[in-house]
N, C-alpha and C positions, 0 to 999 in steps of 0.2 A: 733609425738610419737618418731620418730627416733632422733630428736634433744634432747628430754628429756633424752633418754637413753645415748646419747653421753655426755651430761652434767653430768649425774649421774656417769658415768665412769670416767670423768675428776675429779669430786669431790673425788671419792674414791682414785684415783692415787695421787691427791694432799694431801689427808689426810695421805696416806701411806708415802709420801715423807717427810711431816712434822714430823711424828712419827719417821721415820728413822733418820732424822737429829737430833732430840732431843736425841735419844738413842746413836747414834754414836758420837755426840758432847760430851756427858757425858763421854764416854769411852776415848776420846782423852784427856780430862782434867785429868782423873785418870793416864794416861800414863805419863803426864808431871810431876806428883808429885812423881814419882818413884825415890828413892835415888840410888846413884851410889854405886857399890860394887867393892871391890878390887879383881882382878883376879891373882892368883898365877900360877906358872908353872904347878902344878898338875891339876888345873882346866883347864888350856889351853890344856893340853894333853887329858883330858877327853872329852872336847868339840870337839877336832879334831877327836878323836876315834869315838865319836857318829856321827859326820858328815860323816866320812868314812863309817860307818855302814849304815847310812840312804841313802847315795849315792848308795852304792852297792845294797841295797834292793829295792830302789824305782826309781832310775833314768832311764829314757827311753832308754838311750844308754849305756849299761854296759861297753863297751870299753872306752868310754869317762869318765865314772864314775871312772874307775881305774886310768886313767891319772890324773884326778883332785885330787883324793885321794892321789896318789903318790906325786903330787906337794905339797899338804898341809903338808904331813908328812916330805918331804924334807925341806920345809920352817921352820917347827918347829925344826927339827934337826940342821938347820943352825942358829937358834936363831933369825930369822926375827921378831918374835912376842915377844921377851923377854921384850921389853920396853912397851908392851901393857898390862897395869895393871888395866885399867878402863873398866867397862862394856859399857861405853858410847863412848869411843874413840878407 
């Protein structure tokens, strides 16, 4: 009886794995079909501002979040990302 229950559990786990691969496999195909978009300086600034807000609101170490945020703002102001105009690069 014990072997039969173990085999049943194995079949259920295997079925779950196959279903998971099927669904996640389809999502990865969709992601590959995404078209590139052009990112201008206004969009870059918005992204950095949202990142700063998310870091301050959610990061586990608030003092480190402030440092990372300040670093990103400094890099934007220095123009480090000015040549980054693609969503994929």
